[in-house]
C-alpha positions in Angstrom: 98.3 56.1 122.3 95.9 56.3 125.6 96.3 60.2 125.5 95.4 60.1 122.1 92.2 58.1 122.5 90.9 60.0 125.5 91.4 63.3 123.8 89.7 61.9 120.2 87.1 60.2 122.1 86.1 63.2 124.3 86.4 66.1 121.1 83.9 63.4 119.3 81.5 63.4 122.2 81.5 67.3 121.9 81.8 67.0 117.7 78.3 65.1 118.1 77.1 67.4 120.9 77.3 70.2 118.2 76.3 68.0 115.4 73.2 67.9 118.0 72.5 71.3 117.9 73.6 71.8 114.1 70.7 69.0 113.4 68.2 71.2 115.9 69.3 74.5 113.9 69.2 72.8 110.5 65.6 71.7 111.4 64.3 75.2 112.2 66.2 76.6 109.1 64.5 74.4 106.5 61.3 73.1 108.2 57.7 74.3 106.7 57.3 77.5 108.6 60.2 78.5 108.9 60.8 82.3 108.7 64.3 81.2 106.8 63.9 80.9 102.8 66.2 78.2 101.2 68.2 80.9 99.7 68.4 82.5 103.2 69.6 79.5 104.3 72.0 79.0 101.8 73.5 82.1 102.7 74.5 81.0 106.0 76.2 78.0 104.3 77.9 80.2 101.9 79.1 82.7 105.1 81.2 79.4 105.7 82.3 78.1 102.1 83.4 81.5 101.7 84.8 82.8 105.1 87.0 79.4 104.8 87.9 80.3 101.7 88.9 83.9 102.8 91.5 81.9 106.0 92.8 79.2 103.2 94.1 82.4 101.4 94.9 84.9 104.4 97.0 82.2 106.7 99.7 82.7 104.1 100.7 78.8 105.3 101.1 79.9 109.1 98.8 77.4 110.5 101.4 74.6 109.4 104.1 75.9 110.5 103.1 76.4 113.5 101.6 72.8 114.0 105.3 71.2 112.2 108.0 73.9 114.2 105.8 74.2 117.4 108.5 71.2 119.4 111.7 72.8 118.4 110.5 76.1 119.7 108.8 74.7 123.0 112.0 72.6 123.5 114.9 75.0 123.2 113.0 78.5 124.0 112.0 79.9 127.4 108.3 80.4 127.1 109.1 84.9 127.1 111.2 84.3 124.3 109.1 82.2 122.2 108.5 84.3 119.1 106.4 81.9 116.7 103.1 83.2 117.9 104.2 87.2 117.2 105.4 86.2 114.0 102.9 83.9 112.2 100.0 86.4 113.6 101.7 89.2 111.8 102.2 87.4 108.5 98.5 86.0 109.2 96.9 89.9 109.2 99.3 90.6 106.3 97.7 87.8 104.4 94.0 89.3 105.5 94.6 92.9 104.6 95.4 91.5 100.8 92.4 89.4 100.8 90.8 92.5 101.6 92.4 94.3 98.8 91.3 91.8 96.1 87.9 91.4 97.5 87.5 95.2 96.7 89.8 94.7 93.4 87.6 91.9 91.9 84.2 92.9 93.2 83.2 93.4 89.4 83.8 90.0 88.6 81.9 88.4 91.4 79.0 90.5 90.4 78.9 89.7 86.8 79.2 85.6 88.3 76.9 85.7 90.8 74.5 89.0 90.0 72.1 86.9 87.9 71.4 83.8 89.9 72.3 84.7 93.3 71.2 88.3 94.4 71.4 87.5 97.9 75.0 86.6 98.0 76.0 90.0 96.3 73.6 92.0 98.8 75.8 90.8 102.1 79.1 90.6 100.4 80.7 92.6 102.7 79.2 91.2 105.6 81.4 87.7 104.7 84.8 89.4 105.3 84.6 89.5 109.5 83.2 86.3 109.0 86.2 85.2 107.4 88.7 87.2 109.5 87.3 85.5 112.8 87.4 82.4 110.9 91.4 82.8 110.6 92.4 84.2 114.4 90.6 81.3 115.6 92.4 78.5 113.4 95.7 80.2 114.4 94.9 80.3 118.1 93.5 76.7 117.5 96.7 75.1 116.1 98.3 76.7 119.2 95.5 75.0 121.7 96.3 71.7 120.1 99.9 71.7 120.8 99.4 72.3 124.6 97.0 69.1 123.9 93.8 71.6 124.4 92.0 70.3 121.9 89.4 69.0 123.7 88.6 72.9 124.3 89.3 74.2 120.5 86.6 71.3 119.6 83.9 72.6 122.1 84.3 76.2 120.6 84.1 75.3 117.3 81.4 72.9 117.1 79.1 73.7 119.6 79.5 77.3 121.3 79.3 78.7 117.7 76.1 76.5 116.7 74.7 77.7 120.0 75.3 81.2 119.3 73.6 80.3 115.9 70.6 78.5 117.4 70.5 81.6 119.5 70.2 84.0 116.1 67.4 81.6 114.8 65.5 82.0 118.2 65.5 85.8 118.4 64.3 85.9 114.4 61.7 83.7 114.8 60.2 85.5 118.5 60.6 88.9 116.5 63.1 89.8 118.7 65.2 90.6 115.5 63.3 91.3 113.1 64.5 90.6 109.7 66.9 88.4 107.6 69.1 91.5 106.9 69.8 92.1 111.1 69.8 88.1 111.4 73.3 87.7 108.9 74.7 90.8 110.0 74.8 89.6 113.4 75.8 86.0 112.1 78.7 87.6 110.9 80.3 87.9 114.0 79.4 84.5 115.9 83.3 83.4 114.9 84.6 86.4 116.3 83.0 85.3 119.8 84.3 82.2 119.9 88.1 83.5 118.7 87.6 85.9 121.4 86.8 83.3 124.0 89.9 80.7 122.5 91.9 84.2 122.8 91.2 84.8 126.7 91.7 80.7 127.6 95.2 81.0 126.1 95.9 83.8 127.7 95.0 82.6 131.1 97.2 79.0 130.1 100.2 81.6 129.4 100.1 80.0 126.6 100.7 82.9 123.7 103.7 85.5 124.2 104.7 88.4 122.4 107.9 89.5 121.7 109.8 91.7 118.9 113.2 90.3 119.3 114.2 87.4 117.0 114.8 84.2 118.6 117.5 81.8 117.5 115.3 79.2 116.6 113.6 81.0 113.7 117.0 82.4 112.8 117.6 78.6 112.3 114.7 77.5 110.5 113.3 80.7 109.2 114.5 79.4 105.6 112.7 76.2 106.2 109.9 77.8 107.5 109.3 79.7 104.3 109.7 77.0 102.2 107.1 74.9 104.0 104.8 77.8 104.3 105.2 78.8 100.8 104.3 75.0 99.7 102.1 74.5 102.2 100.2 77.5 101.7 99.6 76.7 98.2 98.3 73.0 98.8 96.0 74.0 101.3 94.4 76.8 99.4 93.8 74.2 96.6 92.6 72.1 99.3 90.0 74.5 100.5 88.8 75.6 97.1 88.8 72.2 95.6 86.2 71.4 99.1 84.2 74.4 98.8 84.2 74.5 95.2 81.2 72.2 94.6 78.6 75.0 96.6 79.9 78.1 94.5 79.5 76.5 91.1 76.2 75.4 92.1 75.2 78.8 93.2 77.1 80.0 89.8 75.1 77.8 88.0 71.6 77.0 89.6 71.1 79.6 91.8 70.9 80.0 95.9 67.7 77.9 95.7 69.3 74.7 94.5 72.2 75.7 96.9 70.3 75.6 100.0 68.7 72.1 98.9 72.8 71.5 98.6 73.8 72.5 101.8 71.3 70.3 104.1 72.7 67.3 102.1 76.5 68.7 102.8 75.5 69.3 106.5 74.0 65.7 107.1 76.7 64.4 105.2 79.3 66.1 107.8 77.9 64.3 110.1 80.0 61.3 108.9 82.7 63.3 108.7 82.9 64.5 112.7 84.7 61.5 114.2 87.4 62.8 112.0 87.6 66.1 113.5 88.8 65.0 116.9 91.4 62.5 115.4 93.0 65.3 113.8 93.0 67.7 116.7 94.3 65.0 118.8 96.8 63.3 116.1 98.7 66.0 115.2 100.3 67.5 117.9 101.7 63.7 118.9 102.3 63.1 114.8 104.4 66.4 115.0 106.6 65.3 118.2 106.9 61.5 116.7 108.5 62.4 113.4 111.5 65.0 115.6 112.2 62.0 117.8 112.0 59.8 114.6 109.6 57.5 116.1 108.3 55.8 113.2 106.6 53.1 115.2 104.5 55.2 116.7 103.4 57.4 113.5 102.7 53.4 112.0 100.4 52.6 115.5 98.4 56.5 114.9 98.2 55.7 110.9 96.7 51.8 111.5 94.1 52.8 114.3 92.7 55.6 112.8 91.8 54.0 109.6 90.2 51.1 111.2 88.3 53.4 114.0 87.2 56.1 111.8 86.2 53.4 108.6 84.3 52.1 111.2 82.6 55.4 112.7 82.2 56.6 109.3 80.5 53.3 107.7 78.2 53.0 110.8 76.9 56.6 110.6 76.7 57.3 106.8 74.6 53.3 107.1 72.1 54.4 110.0 71.5 58.3 108.3 70.9 56.4 104.9 68.3 54.2 106.3 66.3 57.0 107.7 66.6 59.9 105.7 63.5 60.2 103.6 61.7 59.0 107.0 64.0 62.1 108.9 62.5 64.7 106.2 59.2 63.6 105.8 58.5 62.9 109.7 60.2 66.6 111.1 58.2 68.3 108.1 61.1 69.9 106.4 60.0 71.4 103.4 59.0 69.5 100.0 62.1 70.6 98.4 65.1 69.1 100.9 64.3 65.9 99.8 66.2 66.8 96.7 69.0 66.6 98.9 69.0 62.8 99.6 71.2 61.4 97.0 73.7 64.7 97.0 73.9 63.0 101.3 74.7 59.7 99.5 77.3 60.3 97.5 79.2 63.0 99.9 78.5 60.4 102.9 80.5 57.9 100.5 83.3 60.0 100.1 83.6 61.2 103.4 84.1 56.9 104.3 86.3 56.5 101.7 88.6 60.1 103.3 88.0 58.7 106.7 88.8 55.3 105.8 92.3 55.7 104.9 93.0 57.6 108.3 94.9 60.6 109.2 97.2 60.2 106.0 97.2 64.3 105.5 98.1 65.1 108.9 101.0 62.2 108.7 102.7 63.9 105.5 101.5 67.4 106.4 104.1 66.4 109.6 106.7 65.2 108.3 110.0 66.2 105.9 107.8 65.1 102.8 105.3 67.8 103.4 105.9 69.0 99.7 103.6 66.2 98.5 100.8 68.3 100.2 101.7 70.6 97.5 101.8 68.0 94.6 98.5 66.0 95.7 96.3 69.3 96.6 96.6 70.4 92.9 95.5 66.8 91.7 92.4 67.3 93.7 92.1 71.0 92.2 92.7 69.8 89.2 90.0 66.9 89.5 86.9 69.3 91.2 86.6 72.4 89.6 86.2 70.5 86.0 84.2 67.6 87.4 82.2 70.0 89.9 81.5 72.4 86.4 80.4 69.9 84.4 78.6 67.2 86.5 76.8 70.1 88.6 75.9 71.4 84.8 74.5 68.0 83.2 72.8 66.2 86.8 72.2 69.7 88.8 72.9 68.9 92.5 73.6 65.4 92.7 76.4 66.0 90.2 78.5 67.6 93.1 78.1 64.3 95.2 79.5 62.9 91.8 82.5 65.0 91.6 83.0 64.7 95.4 83.7 60.8 95.5 85.5 60.8 92.3 87.9 63.8 93.2 88.5 62.6 96.8 89.0 59.0 95.9 91.6 59.2 93.5 93.5 61.9 95.9 93.4 59.5 99.0 94.5 56.7 96.4 97.4 58.5 95.2 98.3 59.1 98.9 97.8 55.9 99.9 100.3 54.5 97.4 102.7 57.8 98.4 102.9 56.2 102.0 103.3 52.9 101.4 106.5 53.1 99.4 108.0 56.1 101.6 107.5 54.4 104.6 106.1 51.1 104.1 103.1 52.4 106.0 99.3 51.9 105.5 96.0 52.0 107.3 94.3 48.7 106.0 94.6 45.3 107.5 91.9 42.4 107.2 89.8 44.2 109.6 88.8 46.1 107.3 87.3 44.1 105.1 85.8 42.6 107.9 84.0 45.9 109.1 82.8 46.7 105.3 80.9 43.4 105.3 79.8 44.2 108.9 78.3 47.0 108.1 76.9 46.1 104.4 75.3 43.1 106.4 73.5 44.9 109.0 72.5 48.0 106.8 70.5 45.0 104.2 68.9 43.4 107.4 67.7 46.1 108.4 66.7 47.8 105.2 64.6 44.2 104.4 63.2 43.7 107.1 61.7 46.8 108.4 61.1 48.5 104.2 57.1 48.7 105.5 58.0 51.3 108.0 58.2 54.7 107.9 57.8 57.8 109.5 58.9 58.3 113.7 58.5 54.2 114.2 61.1 53.7 111.5 63.6 56.2 112.4 63.3 54.5 115.7 63.6 50.8 114.9 66.4 51.1 112.1 68.2 53.2 115.0 68.3 51.0 117.1 68.6 47.7 115.6 71.4 49.2 113.0 73.3 50.1 115.9 72.8 47.4 118.2 74.1 45.0 115.3 77.0 46.8 114.0 78.3 47.9 117.6 77.9 44.0 118.8 79.3 42.8 115.6 82.6 45.5 115.9 82.9 44.3 119.6 82.3 40.4 119.1 85.1 40.4 116.3 87.4 42.5 118.2 87.8 45.2 115.1 89.0 47.9 117.1 91.8 48.4 119.5 90.0 51.4 121.1 86.3 50.9 120.3 86.9 47.1 122.7 88.7 48.7 125.9 86.2 51.7 125.3 83.7 49.3 125.9 85.0 47.2 128.6 85.6 50.6 130.6 82.3 51.3 129.9 81.1 47.6 131.7 83.1 48.0 134.3 82.0 51.4 135.6 78.7 50.3 134.9 78.6 47.0 137.5 81.0 49.3 140.1 78.0 51.8 139.8 75.1 48.8 140.4 77.3 47.3 143.8 77.5 50.7 145.3 
């Protein structure tokens, strides 16, 4: 557990470093006087949404196959005979070729659906393909890096380097080294490719990748299971990805790219709430995969419970401190007034993220178990909820309707997973500490809300953030609500005492 904790903490630090850079980018995109219109800002978010959908369709379930079967290949084959990378990479290339063909065949449908409200999307439609290809390559390489316990490197590349490259492009346009948004977005289409090249070079240096076209005995033994898993996980993962990004696409279709840009801001900020989950997933997947192989159910349950309370505490703290300061941040940093409409989008998306994180790493536990078929079932349920809810609620309530949809769909989705894991393995992530964490968070929020209502602007941001953080972290440590926060706190205080003595 100490290794999972270390990688989770360091990865989370990089995630938040990336979010700091991301928020600087968001400010540069959305400030008054920015060279980017809301529609142009929306296009960068649409690239990410559609690029991830391309990855979901093109990977053909290979990413899940790698993190499930990697231990079997590693334990039973010498490195030079390990053919897992060769076949998964080739299958992904075939998958992307099919995506390109589909993109050409269905371009007429795209024009009909988006031509009226989102002409800018159609203008740069072709440039999304290199962006999506880069996400595909990076994601496949990433899962190999996770399995050799290098999640810290992948987190840095995905969360930090990609945003630094984006920031560089923003500055180039702002200072007229790039003279138009047209040039900006065409270069932006290859930024993820640069991160993928860095990761490829790192894995080659680590000798973590091997290319051989000889079919190994492990592949011969498990190929039927791998094929069955890839098929179901592929459909389940694709469905989940569609459900995750359907809100942006529906808004763009019904309301246009300007409203999609406003929604993107609320979505980006809500991503801050979800940030701790990224480090936890990257660190836990190889450990869970190994634990299932070794039938170490005690370790699996321990990871489930710790992830539940840790992620709940982190998500509640982040969500409430951001909610306390949201309006002050938009006005104080002089973002364009239209972006104030994203406040309630953030609220409901943030609540959905709290629900998702508070139920622990249930998706990763199911995905690495022998019951991975349930990924498909639960994904179908999520899609069946997300698509009609998004369409109906966005049409009726505007962009905030997408927030309602996310909260409803993710609550039901996670509830089903909780029941499944409880019945199959008698595992759940909750304890009395879960209730204490929610009550402490609510108490700290209301103390700050009623105490500092009269404050506005930068003083409000500073005071609310400081007081809430001090109260919340102090209460968590005092009540010993997390098995990982308290050891970390003690370690930091001990190091501080040692450095003072020196």
